[in-house]
C-alpha positions in Angstrom: -9.7 -146.9 -98.0 -6.7 -144.9 -98.9 -5.0 -143.3 -101.9 -6.6 -145.4 -104.6 -9.9 -143.7 -103.9 -8.7 -140.4 -102.4 -6.4 -139.3 -105.2 -8.7 -139.9 -108.2 -9.8 -137.0 -110.2 -13.3 -137.5 -108.6 -12.0 -138.6 -105.2 -14.1 -136.1 -103.2 -17.3 -137.4 -104.8 -16.3 -141.1 -104.2 -15.4 -140.4 -100.6 -18.8 -138.7 -100.2 -20.6 -141.7 -101.7 -18.8 -144.1 -99.3 -19.7 -142.0 -96.3 -23.3 -141.8 -97.5 -23.3 -145.6 -98.0 -22.2 -146.1 -94.4 -24.9 -143.7 -93.2 -27.6 -145.4 -95.3 -26.7 -148.8 -94.0 -26.4 -147.8 -90.3 -22.6 -148.4 -90.2 -21.7 -145.3 -88.3 -20.9 -145.0 -84.6 -21.0 -148.7 -83.8 -18.0 -150.8 -82.9 -16.1 -151.8 -86.1 -18.5 -149.7 -88.2 -17.1 -146.4 -89.3 -16.0 -144.9 -92.6 -12.5 -143.7 -92.4 -10.1 -142.7 -95.1 -6.4 -143.3 -94.3 -3.5 -141.2 -95.5 -1.6 -143.4 -97.8 1.4 -141.4 -98.8 4.7 -142.2 -97.0 5.7 -139.4 -94.7 2.3 -137.6 -95.2 1.7 -136.8 -91.6 5.1 -136.2 -89.9 7.2 -135.0 -92.8 4.6 -133.2 -94.7 2.2 -131.6 -92.2 4.3 -131.4 -89.0 7.4 -130.1 -90.8 5.6 -127.7 -93.0 6.0 -129.6 -96.3 2.8 -128.2 -97.8 2.7 -124.8 -99.5 0.1 -123.3 -97.1 1.7 -124.3 -93.7 5.0 -123.8 -91.9 6.4 -126.3 -89.4 4.2 -127.1 -86.4 1.0 -126.2 -88.3 1.8 -122.5 -88.5 0.1 -120.7 -91.3 2.1 -119.0 -94.2 -0.5 -116.2 -94.3 0.0 -115.3 -90.6 2.7 -112.7 -90.1 3.3 -113.7 -86.5 3.9 -117.4 -87.6 6.2 -116.3 -90.4 8.2 -114.2 -87.9 8.5 -117.1 -85.4 9.8 -119.5 -88.1 12.2 -116.9 -89.6 13.7 -116.4 -86.2 14.1 -120.2 -85.6 15.6 -120.6 -89.1 17.9 -117.6 -88.7 16.7 -115.9 -91.8 15.1 -112.5 -92.5 11.3 -112.7 -92.4 11.3 -110.9 -95.8 12.6 -114.1 -97.4 9.4 -115.9 -96.5 6.4 -115.9 -98.8 3.4 -113.9 -97.6 0.9 -116.2 -99.2 0.8 -119.9 -100.2 2.1 -120.7 -103.6 -0.4 -123.4 -104.5 -1.2 -127.1 -104.4 1.0 -130.0 -105.6 -0.8 -130.2 -108.9 0.1 -126.6 -109.7 3.8 -127.4 -109.1 3.8 -130.1 -111.7 2.0 -127.8 -114.2 4.4 -124.9 -113.5 7.3 -127.3 -114.0 5.9 -128.6 -117.2 5.3 -125.0 -118.5 8.9 -124.0 -117.6 7.9 -121.5 -114.8 9.6 -123.7 -112.2 13.1 -124.5 -113.3 14.1 -126.8 -110.4 12.3 -129.0 -108.0 13.4 -131.4 -105.2 11.1 -134.3 -104.5 11.9 -136.0 -101.2 10.7 -139.5 -100.3 7.4 -139.4 -102.1 6.3 -140.7 -105.5 4.1 -138.1 -107.3 5.0 -139.6 -110.6 2.8 -142.5 -109.5 0.3 -141.0 -107.1 -0.8 -137.7 -108.6 -4.2 -137.8 -110.4 -4.1 -137.4 -114.2 -0.7 -139.0 -114.3 -0.3 -138.8 -118.1 -1.4 -135.2 -118.3 0.2 -133.6 -115.3 3.3 -135.4 -114.2 6.9 -134.3 -114.5 8.8 -135.6 -117.4 12.3 -135.6 -118.7 11.0 -134.4 -122.0 9.7 -131.0 -120.7 11.9 -127.9 -120.5 15.4 -128.8 -121.4 16.9 -126.6 -118.7 14.5 -127.9 -116.0 16.1 -129.8 -113.2 14.4 -132.5 -111.1 16.1 -133.9 -108.0 14.5 -137.0 -106.4 15.6 -138.4 -103.0 14.3 -141.9 -102.2 15.4 -145.1 -100.7 14.4 -147.3 -103.7 13.6 -146.8 -107.4 10.1 -145.4 -108.2 8.2 -144.0 -111.2 9.4 -140.5 -110.0 13.1 -141.5 -109.9 12.7 -142.5 -113.5 11.8 -138.9 -114.3 14.7 -137.4 -112.3 17.7 -135.5 -113.6 19.5 -136.5 -110.4 18.7 -139.2 -107.8 19.9 -138.8 -104.2 19.8 -141.7 -101.7 17.6 -141.6 -98.6 18.0 -143.8 -95.6 15.0 -145.9 -94.5 14.0 -145.9 -90.8 15.9 -149.1 -90.1 19.1 -147.6 -91.5 18.7 -144.5 -89.4 18.1 -146.5 -86.2 21.3 -148.5 -86.7 
């Protein structure tokens, strides 16, 4: 299973039930019989986790909270370490709420579709109707629900276009 189950508001409970069902029916540890949830978002592993696209990690799985890790990345990026946050800023759901409430004035969403995939879509998603001075940039290779919410849409190349 993938995002359809994982990103529901009760996704943790549903995953737990599926794992328990596998345990109860003896479908664990046998060939072809394991419960495994797959990451369903495009670019979730390489672009998000490896490159530090989550709020609590830096590239190569370095922790935002770790001063040594911040110093290493600041040196690589050629910026003063003081520019880097000392603690994580929060999960994706918090960003949509902060944008909705006008705390975040600009956001750049790159090759993912949170307008479709975030739980509680109607309650939490970004919208053109929120703060009039808010600015949402979306980069993607094709139209999505999120591009419909964008102030500006920038093109992104798909892997076949990058390879040539």
